[in-house]
Phi, psi and omega in degrees: 000133182283160179297331182276354178287138181265129176277102184298328180296325176293314180297322180296321178295322178286327185285334184304307178298323180297314179300320181297315179294316180296326176299324183285329187245004189275343182291155182296329180289317180298313180296320178298318177299311181297321178294314181296321180286342181292341179280353182132185179304138182227140179267161180307311182296326178293320176297316181301320177289321184289330185256079181302127176099350179277140177276159176303317181297314181294320178297319178298316179296316180294321177297315178299317181295317179292327174293315179299323180285356180082019182262334181235148171246127179260124181241122179257121178269131184284068176232169178242124353292162182302140178242122180240131177235152178239135177229155177284145173279170177302319180298319180290327176297320178293320177298319180298318177298322178294320177299321177295321176298317179295320178298315175302314179299316180298319178294318180292324191249359181304317180295320180292323177294315178299319176296318177296320178295318179296318179296316180299313180299319178296316183290326186254006177065032179272000000 
């Protein structure tokens, strides 16, 4: 095997945790929740208003999943009526910065990707 050959088995082993993490945070609801919570503590009803189209059930499931993954902290304040707030963990704040970097990359390169797709389609008759 040449030095320039890539050992796919090694990449597959490294990609597995990456794929798992991306599966957890890649949905539009998860990203929306992380972006909304990045502004500071956010309440359930604020998230519900910010994420147009999400059902209460889906929001509850996504919040639990993000909390379980260590990305959100759920704080219940002992008042009547109960006040529950969600904040990003340090790990999620780092992820949010990476999402902003990805967004910037997409803005910078979106036109080039579209041009490459158009050129490919012309060349391959798609």
